[in-house]
N, C-alpha and C positions, 0 to 999 in steps of 0.2 A: 305248583303251576308248571314248572319245568318238566316234571314227570308226565303230566297230562299232555303237554305238547309233544313230548317224545313218543308217547303211545299213539297220539293222533297221527304223527308222521309215519310211524311204523304201520298203522292200519292203512293209510293212503298208499304206502309202497306195496303192501300185500295185495290191495285191490288192483293196482297197476300190474303187479306180477301175475296175478291170477287171470286178469283179462287178457294180458299179452300171451298167456299160455293156453288159451282156450282153443286155438286152432292147432291143427296137426303140424303145421310148419310155420316157423317165425318168418314174417315178411322181411325181405332185404330192404333196409332203408335207403340204400344207394344202388338202385338197379342199373344205373347208367354205366357202371364199369364192373359189375359183378362177374362178368364172363370175359373180361379183357385180359389178354396175355400181358404179364408184367414180370420183370426181372429185378433182382437185387444183387449187389456186391457187398460183402461184409469181410471181416478179417478175424481169423481165429486167434484166440488168446495164447494158447500153449506154444504153437510154432509160428504164429503170425503168417499163416498161409491165407491167400485169398479164397473166399468162399463165394460160390454163385448159386443162387436159388431162383426158382420161377414158379408161377402159378397160372393156371388156365392155359397150359400149352397144348397145342394140337397133338404133339408127341407122335408124329408120323414117322415111318421109316424114311431115313435120309435127312431128318432134321438134325441140326447141330446147334450147340451154344459155343461160340468162339470168343476167346478172351484176347484182347489186343492192348497195346500200350498207347495207341492213339485212336482218335475217333474215326471209325471206318464208315465209308459211304457206300461201298460195294464189296461183294465177294464173288470170286470167279474160280473156276476149276482149272488147275494146271496139270499137265502130264509130267510125272516125275518117276524115275526109276525106283523100284521098291528097295534098292540097296542104299538109298540116301540115308546118311547118318541122322538119327533122331535123338533129341534130348529126352531124357527120362528121369523119373525119380520113383521111389518106393511107393507103389500104389496102396500100401497099407495105410497111408496117411489120409486116403479118401474117407469121408465120414458123411453123416447126415442120413437121409433115408432114400430108398429107391435102389434098384438093382443095376442101373446103367454103369458101364465101364467107362473109364476116363482115357481119352486119347492124348498123346503128347506130340509136340511138334518141334522142329529144329529152329535155330535162330533166324533163318532167312525167310520164314513166313509161310510154310506149308504144313499141313497137318497129316497125322497118321499115327498108328500104333508103333511102338518100338519094333524095329526090324530084327528078325531072327534068322535072316538068310545066311547060311554058312558060306565060308569062302569057296569060290569056284562054282557055286550053284548058280544056274542060269537065272537072271533077273528079267522081269518084265515091267513094262511101263504101267503105272496106275494113276488115277486122277486124285488130286488133293486140292484143298481149298487154299486160296490166297486172298489177301485183303488189299483193296485199292491197287489191283494189278501187281501185287507183290512189293509195294513200296512201304508198307508198314508191317510190323511184326505181329504174328499170331503166336501167343505164348502157351495156350492150352485150348483143347477142344473136348467137349463133352457131348456124347450122343444120348439124348433122352431115351428112357425106356418107353417102348411103344405102349400107348394107351395110358401111361401114368402122367397125369397133367401137372402135378406139383412135385418138385424134388429140391433137394438141398445137398450141395457137394462141397467138400474141401478140396481144392484143386492141386495143392502142392506148390503153387507159384508163390514165392515169398514176397511179403510186403515190407518195404523199408520205411519206417516212420519218419525218416528225414523228409519224405515227400509231404507229410502232414505239416511239418514245421515250416515248409515253404508256402503254405496256403495263405492267401491274402483276402482282403475284404471283397475283392473282385472275382475270386475263384468260384467257379461252379463245378464243372467236371475236371478231374485231374488223375493222372497216373495210369488208370486202367479202365477199359470199356468192355462190356459183355454184350454180344449180339445173338439173338435167337434167329436162325435162318432155316428156311425150308430146303428141300432137295434141289431147288433151282437157284439157290443163293439169294433169294429175296429176304430182306431184313424184316422180320415180323414184329420185333420189339428190340429195344436197346436200352441199356442203362450204363451207369458209370459210378466210380467213386465220387461222391459229392461232398461239398462243403455247404453249410447253411448259415452263413454269418448273419443274415438279416431276415430270417423267415417270418418273424413276427411282423416287422414293418412291411414286408412284401404282401402280407395278408391283411393289412390294416383296414381296408374297406370292408372286409368280411368279418373280422373278429374284433373290431374296435369297440363294439358295444357289449362284449362279453367280459365276465370276471375271470380272474385267474382260476377260480374253482371250476369254471365252465370249460376250460381248455384241456386238451390232452397235451401234457408237458413232459418232454423227455428229461430224465434226470440220471445222475450217477450216484452210486453208493460209494461211500468213503472217497469222495471226489479228489481229495488231496493226497491219496495214497498211490503215488506214481514216482518213478525215477527217470529223469532225463537220460537219454542215450543208453537205456538199459536193454540188454539183449538176454531174454530168458534162456536161450539155448546155450549161452556161454557163462552167464553169471548167476544162474538160479541157485538158491540155497534154501534150507528149510525155513529160514526167516522170511525171505522174499516170497516163497511159495504161498505163505498165508498172511503176508502183510500188504502186498501190492494188489490194488483192485482196478487200476486203469493203466492204459498205455500212453494216452495223450496227457500232456500237462493241462492246466486249467484253460489256458487260451485255446488249445487244441480241442478240448471238449466243447467249449462255447462256440468255436468256429464251426464245429460239426453238428450244432443244433441243440446242445444241452442247455436248459434254462433253469434247472433246479440243481443246486450244489449241496451235498451232504458234507458239512464241515465239522470235523472233530478236533477241538483245540486243546492243547496241553500247555502248561506254564513251566518254564525252565528258568528258575531264578538266577542260577549261576552262569547264565550265558548272556552274551551281548544282545543276541536276539532272544527276547523273553517268551514269545509265543510261537509254537510250532504246531503243525498238523500231526496228529497221532492216529494210529489205527490200533485200538486197544492200548497197550503200553509201548508200542513200537513207534519210535520217533521218525517222522517223515520229513516233509518240506517246511521251511520257514513260513509262517503265516503271511509275512510281508510279501513273499513271492506270489502267493495266491491272491492277496488283496490287490497288488499292482496289476496283475493280469485281468482281474475282474474289472477294475476301474478303467483301465485302458480300453478294454473291449466295449464297455458301456458308452464311454465317451465317443468312440468311433462309430458305433452302430445304432445307438438309441434303443437297443433291445432291453427287455425287462428280465431281471434275474432275481430268483428267490435264493437268498444266502442263508441256508438253514444251519444254525449252530446247535450241535447236539453233544450230549454226554459229558464233555470236559473231563477226560479220563485221568489226567496226570496233573498234579501240582495245584489244584484248586482248593483242596481241603474241604472242611465242613462249613467254613465261613463264607462270607460274600466279598471279601476284600479283593481277591484276584478277579472276580467277575466285574467289579467296578473298574478295575484297571483295563480289562478287555473291552468293556463298553466304551470307555474313554478313548482307547486306541482306535476302535472302529469308527467312532464319531470323527476323530481327527483325520483318519485316512480317507474315508468316503465323503465326508463333508456334505455338500449340497446334493449329492446323488442319492442319499437315503430317502426312501419313501416315507413321508410323515404318516404316523399312525392315524391321523385324522381322516386319511383316505379310507381306512378300514379295508378289510378283505372284500367288501362289497363294491369297491371301486371298479369301474370298467377300465379296460386298457386305454381307452381314449382319455379318461380322467387322469390316468397315470402319466401318459405322454404329455398332456397339457401342462402338468406341473414340472415335467422333466426331472422327476425323482424316480429312478428306475431300479434301485436296489432295495429289496425287502429284507431287512434283518429279522429273521424269524428265530427267536431265542428260546431254548429249551430249559428255562428256569423262570417260572411264573413270578416268583418274588422279585427278581431283577426286572422283568417286564413291567411290573407294577411301579417300580421306582423310576422307570424311564419311559413314561407314556408318550413323550414327544419323539421317541427314537426307535423303540422296539415293538415288534409284533410278537404275538404268541407263536409257539412252534408249529410247524407243519406236523400233522398227525402221520407218523410212519406206521404203516400196517405191516408188521413183521411176522412171517411164519415161523422163523427160527427152526427150520427143518433141514434135513440132510439129503433128501432124495426128491427126484422130480415128481413122482406120484403124490407125495404129501404136499409139495409146494403148489402143484397144479390144483389140488383140492382146496387148499387154503385160499389161493387167488380167486377161484371160482366162488367160494363161499362168501368172501368179503365183498364181492361185486354183485352177488345175487340179490341179497336183501340189504342194500346199502342205504341206510337212513342218513348218512352224511351228505347225500345229494341235496338235502333240504337246508344245508348250512352253507355259509360262504367261506369257511376255513378250508384251505387246501388239504388234501390227503394224498399220501404217497404209498403206492403199492411197491414194496421192496422185493423186487423179482430176482432174488438171488438165493443160493444155498448158503447155509451157515454151519461150518464145522464145529463140533464140540471140542472141548479142551484136549481130551485124550486123542481125538481124531487128529489134531495138529501134532501132538507129541509123537504119535506113531505114524504120522503121514498117511493116514488111512485112505484119504481121497485123492492123493497125488497133487494137492495144491488147489488154490482158488482158480487158477487158469484152467485146469482140467475140469473142475466143477462147472465153470462158466461155459466151456465148450460143450459140455453134456446137456446144458439146458437152454442156452441162449437162442438156439434155433427153435426150440419148443416155445419159449416165451414169445418169440417173434410171431409164430403162427397163432398162438393163443390170443394175443392182443390184435393182431391183424384181422383175424377171422371171426372173433367172438367178443372179447371184452373191450375192444377199443371204442365202442359206441359211447360208453359211459365213463371211460377212464379219465382220471385227472392227472396226477403225476405218476409216472412209472420209472423207477430207478433200477439200474442193473450194474453188475460188475462187468468190466471190459465191454463197454457199450458198443464199441465198433464191431463186435461180433453179433449184433442184433440189427433188426430193421426198425427199431422203435422210433427213430427220428422221422424217417420217411412215413411210417404209419401214422404218427401223431399229426404231421403236416397234412396228410390226406384227410384224416378225420376232421381236423379243424376247418378245412376248406368246405366240408359238406355240412357241418353242424348248423350253419345258418339256414339251410334248406330242410333240415330234419323236422 
């Protein structure tokens, strides 16, 4: 019977796919903003530089994207001698796509390229941009390539993660703003570094009747593989290159919109703390630290979290004894916040909020799930390409989203949108580390889900998620699904 149902679902999906492909061009389901200029700010993993990207730009001569440390309301031209000292950095750090050059500006808030006037050479006055009459600092300027409407750049402006640690439940924009201006200084679009502590609740009227399977949910891969106050430029080693997957702690990930956590737990019998986060066999954070941050966040925000427990790489052995210890620990720690399995994955968000049980324990061991029917859900299906290059990952992500029969079920599925080095790749440091691998693909993943796969995406998990636009993309798609 199950086989017949699967075949029926596959046939239905094939019909939908064929019918949807009959015209020469797929209709845009969201025409209201398909041509709207939009900007994003992200953070690179390897050097933690700010990245700025945009879509649907007019890209006229004289247009600029200006980066500031405060919210600008206006831009004006100032006359400044060309001999004015200018801040600069190695422009080899610029990355992404497009041929535009990057301009750099001094601390006092005007822009221009690094000055090369030799001593004694006559200088002339030139016009430069200032923000809010010169009262706030412009830290970088990028001139879009003429006629190229979409671009992505690494600016070379460093981001200090201490800023993220200061984010509160009331924080929206913080740290940096990017403004796209035309030749007259008019602000055509603006964005900022954002926190999203309550994005689910803020959309309750739109998404309340949806299931978790219906949403586009941002997630992180190896969520607990981070180190507080870690600077990769100073402390990176071969171990950290391939063990760390995020720069924010769990609280920081949740504050910035993540709602699916990929948790790999190991057991360490000879330690006062018995349970730790592991990445492979590499010991990371105490599980207690992760649990406390999830619990505090849910109590303060009423957001819904999928706590996905996977692999159990160290200390669990072949028996079930340690699994029972872990389940007892989780039950004691999360108490009444655990979503009762009687809700099932078919529950709407409104049903979940009504019970005030917001943490879904999705456990990757069916034998244990069967023994705790009042506590555990089956695991989220992780769709893992296990590939080392972008072309192969892109093909895999397209394939699993093309004929996706899981759309007919209520069980959440996660696209694992990251590269996976093989064992000898790690030993020989073939790829330069997970940070470099993430920087090579995160902007591509962002474009793929923003422009194509986001319509039907469920969970999408990434390494170093702050280098993607996945959270913003997920929120935008969820707002529109009610009208699709």
